[in-house]
N, C-alpha and C positions, 0 to 999 in steps of 0.2 A: 210491468211492461210500459204502461202509460207514463210512469214517472221517468223511466229511462229515455223514452221518446221526447218528453218535455225538456229534459236536460240537453239532449242533442240539438233540438230546435233552438233552445236559448243560446247555446254556443254559436250556432250558425248565424242567428240574427245579430248577435254581438259582433261577429266578424264582418258582416255586411255593413253594420252601422259605422264601424271604425275603420275598416279597410276593405278593399275589394278582394273577392275570392275568385280565382280562376281555376277551372278544371277543363283540360282539353280532351280531345278524342282519345289520346294515348295514355291518359291518366296522370299527366303532369299537373301538379297542383301548386298554386302560388297564392300567397297571402301578402297584401301590400299594394303599393302603387307602382310596382315595376315587375313586369312579367318576364321571367327568364325561362324561355321555352326549353332550354337545354337541361334544366334541372328537374329531377323527379319531384322535389318539393322545395319551393323557394319562398323565403320570408324576407321582405325588404321594406325599408322606409327611407325616403329621401325628401321628406317635407320640410327639413331644416329645423325641426323642433328637437329638443333634447329628450332622449329616451333612456331611462335607467337601464333597462334590459330589452333587447330586441326579442330574445327568446329566453325564457327562464323555465327550467325543468327541475322539479324537486321530487325526491323519492324517499320515503321513510321505510320502505320494505327492504328485503335483503337483495333485491334485484338491482340492475344497473339503472341509473337515472337516464342515461342515453347510451344506446349501443348501436353502432353503425357498421354494417358489413358491406364491402364493395368487392365483388368478385369479377375479374375479367373472364371472358369466355375461354381464354387460352392461358391462363396462369403465367405470367402476363407477357404477351409477345409484343414488344415495342410499345411506345406510348407510356402514359402515366395512369396509375389507378390510385385514387385518393379516397380514404374513408370519410374525411371531413375536410372541406376547403373553406377557409374563413378569411374574409377581407375586412379590415377594421380601419375606417377613416377617422383619424384622431380629432379630438377636440383640444384646443390649446389650453395650457396651464392646468391640466388635470390628467389623471391616470386613465389609460385606455387599454383594454384587453381584447385581443382577438378571441381567446378562449380563457375563461376563468373557471377553474375546476376545484372543487372541494370534495374530499372523501373523509368524512369524520365519523367516528364511532360514538354512539351515545354512551357507551360503556368504556372507560379508559383503562385498559383497552381490552376488547373481546378477543376470542381465540382465533378470529379470522385475520384477513389481511386488509389493508387500507391503501388504495392507490389514488393519488391525485390525478395521475394520468398513466394509463397503461397503453403502450403502443407496440404493435408487432408488424413486421414486414417481411416479405420473402417471395421467392419463386419468380422474380423478374428476370427474364432471359437476356434481353438486350439492353436493359437500363440499369438502374441502381436500386439497391434495397436499403432503405433507411427506416429504422423504428421511429426515430424522431429526426427531422431535418429542420434546422433553424439557420437563418441567414441574417446578419446584421447589415442593414442598408443605411445609406446616407453618410454624411461627413462627421456626424457627432459621435462622441464617446459612448461606449456601451458594450454589451456582450450578446453573442448569439444565444447563449444559455447562461442564466444566472441561477445558482443553486445554493441553498443555505439550510443548515440544520436549525437555525433560529427562526424568529418570526419577523419577516420583512414584507409586509403586505404590498408595499410599493417598490421593493428593492431598495437600493440606495445608489448615490452618485458614484459611478465608476470612472476613474481616470484612464484614458487610453481605449483602444479598440481591441476586444478580445473575442475569440471564438467561444471560449467558455470561462466563466468566473465562478469560483467555488469558495463560499464563505464558511469554511470549516475543513475538517480532515477529509481526505479522499483515499479510499482503499481500492487497490487494483489486484485482482486475483488473476495472475497471468503475466504477460510481458508488457511493460510500459515502454513504448518506442518513441523516442524524441530525438530530434536533431541535436539539441543542446539542452542542458538543464542548468538553471541559475538559482542561486539562493540569496535572498535579501541580506546585504552585509554593509549597509551604509553606516558610517560613523555616527550620523545624527540619530540613528535608531537603536543605539547601543548604550548601555549604562553599566557602571561598575566594572570597567575594563581593567584587566590585570594581566601581568606577564605570567607565562607558564613557568613552573619550577623546572630545574634542570634534572628531571628524572624521566623524561619521555622515552629516552632510548631504552632504559631498563624495563619500563612497563611494556614497551613495544616488543621486547624480546620475550616477555611473558605471554604474549598473545599466541594462541594456538590456532594456526591456520590449518583447516581440514578440507578434505575432498569428500563430497557426499552426493546422494541422490535424494530427490524430494519424495516424501511419503504422501500418498493421496488419502486425505482424511475426509470423513463424513461431515457434512454441514447440515444444520437444522434449517429446513425450509418451511416449517409449519406442521401443525398436528394433522393436517388433512393429506399430507403426502403419503402415497401408497407404496412408493419405492424409495430406497435410499438415494440421497444426492451427495455428490462428492465435489471437492474444491476444484478439481481438474478433470477434463475429459480423459477417458481411459487411453486414448491415442495421442494425448498431448506430448509434444516434443520435450516439454519441461520435465516430464517424468522419466524420459529415456536418457537424457544427457547428464553428465557429471557437472556438479556445481562446486564452487570454491568459496570459502568464507570462514566465519568465526562462529563459535557456539555462544549464544547469548548468555547462558548461565555462567560460563567461564569469564566472559568479558565484564559481566556485572561485578565480579570480584576485583577487577582492575580499574575499570572506568564505569561506575554505575550510571553516570550522566548520559552515556551513550546507549543505554538499554531502556526500552519503553515497553510496558505491559499493556496490551490491548484489552478492550472490553470482553473479548473472548477468552482471556487468561493466557494467551500465547505471548512470548517475548519477541520483540523486534529490535534491530540494531540500526542506529543512525550512522551509516557508513560515510556519509558526506563529511561529517565532522571528525572522522579519523584522518582525513587529508592534512589538516593543520598539525596533527600530532606527528605524522610522517615527516612533514617539513621541519618541525622542531627537532625530531630525532636526527635527521640528516645534519642539521646545524650543530647539534651536540657532538656528533661523530666527527664532523669537520674540525671542530675546535680541538678535540682530543688528538686528531692526526697532526694538526698544526703544532700542538705543543710537543709531540714526539719528534717531529721533523726539526723543530727549533732547538732540540737538545744537542749540545756540542759533542756528546759522547755516543750519539745514536747511530747505529747501522742496523739494517734489518735484512733478513733472508726469509723469503716465503718458500715453505716446503709443504706441498699438499694443502691441507686445511689448517696448518699451524703457522704462527708467526713467532720467530725467536728474536728477542731484542738483546743484543750483545753489549749492553752498558753495565748491568749488574747481574741480572738473572733472567731465566726464561719466563715467558708469560704465565700467569697463574692458571689454575685448573678451570675448566669450563664444563657446565652442565647443560645438556640439550633437552628439548621437550620430548616426552615419550611418544612412541609411534607403534601402533595406532592409538588414537585418543579421540573419542571414547573407545573402550575395548570391552570385550565380553569374556575372553579367556586369558590370553597372555599379552603383554605389551613390552616393548624393548626401550631401555633408557641408555642413551649414549653419553659418555663423558670423556674429557681429555685430561689425563693425569700426568703432569710433568715428572721426569725421573727424579727430581730433587725432593718430591713429596715422600715422606716416610710413612704416613698413615692416612688412609682414605676410607670413608664409610658412607654408604647411602642409607639414609634413615627415611622411614615412611610413617606419617602421622595422619590422624583423622582431622576433620575440620575444627575440632575442639582442642587440638594441640597434643593429644595423647599419642605416644609412640606405639605404633602397631608392629613394626618389624625393623630390622637393620641388616644390611648386606655389606660386609667388608669387601674392599676392592684391592686385590693383591696385584693385579697387572698395572702396567704403566703405558702411557701413550693413549691411543684411541681404544677405549674399552666399551663393551656393550653388556648390559645387565638385563636379565629377564625378570619381570614381576608377574607372578601367577595370580590370576584373579579368583581361582577356586577357593582360596582360603580367606577371601574378603567378601563382605557384603556389598551389594550395589550402593554406589554413592560417590561423593567427591573426596579425594584424598590429596595430601601434600607429600612431596618427597624432596629431601634436601641432601646435598653433597657437602660433607664436612672433611676438610683436609688439614691435618696438623692443628686441630682445634679451631679452625677457621671455617665459617660458613661460606661456601662458594656461591651457592644460589639455591632458591626454593621454587618449585614449580607445582602445577596442579595436574592431576589425572582424574578421569571419570571412568568408573566401572559400571557397566549396565548388564543386566541379566534378564 
C-alpha cells in the first residue's frame, strides 16, 4: 500500500515539476500550459520546444493500449460525436502524425487479430456516419487515405490530389460504383509491344457466355467467431438478380492471360482486357465481309439465321455452343448442316483426347442434338462436328453433379 502511494506521489510531483496540472470542480483535468475547459482530459504543450511524443501509451498485455468511448445522450441527435479529436501542428522538413498507431504481435502471427486502427460509427440521425473520415487540405499533392501492403513508414511522394491512394491490390466484395473507370495505357509504360494474331474472332466464338446467380459462400473471419460469416448479406440484391459473364475455368483454356487465381484459390477474370479482343474480332469480321463484297461473282441472300453465297456453294456447316453449360443432366447442341453434306457426325472427347461417344447427324439444316450427362462423369469435355472428313469446329462443355 505504501509502495503504491509512493508511486502515485512521484508521478504527481513529476507532473507538477514539468507541467501544470489542472483539475476543476467538474472533474475536467488538464496537463500542460494550456487549459481547455471543454475537454474532460486535456494534454497540451506550446512552449515551442520539440517533443518526440506528446502522449505515448504502450501496452504489452492483451488489452487495448488506448480505448475511447464517446456516447451521446441521444444516439446521436444532431451535432458531432468524436471518439478522439487530434490536431497536429506540423514541423517543417520532417514527418508529422496526428495519430501514429502500431498493432504488432510478438508472435508472427498469433491466432488473434491485429488492427492498426479499428473505427466504428453509427446511429447518427441527422448527420453522417463515418468509420473513418479523412480530408486532404491545402494546394499540395497527396491523398486523403494512403494504404499499402508494403512498408512505407513515411508514405511516398504522390503526384496529384486523390481521395484515396492504394499501393497494391484492392478487393471489393459487393458493388463498386464509379462514374468512370480508367486503366493506365501510356505507350511510355509498355514494353515488348506486338500485334495480335488474326484468330481473335475464332477464339471469341469459343467463349461461352452464361447467365447465373451468385452463391453466398462462407468466409473465414478467425477462430474466435461463434457464428458463420458469409461474403454477402442474406438480403443483398446481388444474390437476387441474374448476372452475365464467362466461366473462368473455360476462359483459361482459351486466354489463360485473362484469368487470375487469388490467394483464396478462386479464379477471377480480367474483363477490361477482353475489350481489345472484341475490337480485334470486329476488325477481322469487317475484313472478311469486305473481301466477300469485293468478289465480282458474289450475291447473298439472308434467310433466317443462314447466309447462302451464290458464287460456288452454300456456306459451310456451323457448330454452336451447347446450352445450358454447365449442365447437370442433359444439354442441347445446335448445328447447321448444309444439304450438300453427305456425312456428319458429332464426336465427344475427354480432355485427354480420348473419344467417349459419337452421334451421327442424319438431318440437314438447323439440327439439335441432346447429350445426356447420366452416362458421363462430372468434368470438362470436348465435342467436335465432322462433316465429310472435315472438322467444322470443336467446343467445350462442363458437366457438374
